[in-house]
N, C-alpha and C positions, 0 to 999 in steps of 0.2 A: 503493500500500500503508498503511494506518492502523499510525503509532507505538503500540507497545505500550508499556503505562504498566500499575503496579501500582493496585491498585484505590485503596488511599487518596489517590495522586493524584489521582485522578482523581474523587473524594471532593470533594480541597481543589480542585478548578476548579470544582466545580457548588456550594459555598456563597453561598446566597442567593436559591437560584433551586430553582422549585416541584420537588419529589419525591414519590413515591410508596413506602411502605416495607408489604408485604404480606406478613406473617406465615404463619405452617402451619398455624395456624387455622382460615384465611380473614378474619382481620380484615385491613382494609389501614389505614394514616394516611399523610393527604394534607398536606402543611405546606411549610413554607417548610425548607432546608437550613441552621441555624443555626452546628455546628461539631462536629468530632469529634474524637475521643483519637487518642492512641496506640495504643489496643485494638482502633478504629474503631468504640466506642460515641458513637452521634448525639446530636445534641440539634434538634427541631425546633418552631421559629412558627408560629404560626396552623394552628394543625392541627387536625383535621377525624377521627374514626374514623368507618371505614363498614365495614357488614360484611353481606355479601349485596346492594349496592350501594347502602346504606342508613345516612345521616346515625344516628351512636348518639349 
């Protein structure tokens, strides 16, 4: 059984790793998770924006 953790703790563990952020509008951002704050705002590095699978 895996240990439950809150989302903030999970995000802290993956700082520096590639992530995909999917917005409700259908836009995806793919980049490296750089940091997050206490409100769970995130910053990405080396980011590309995708819409319908195409780089914008």
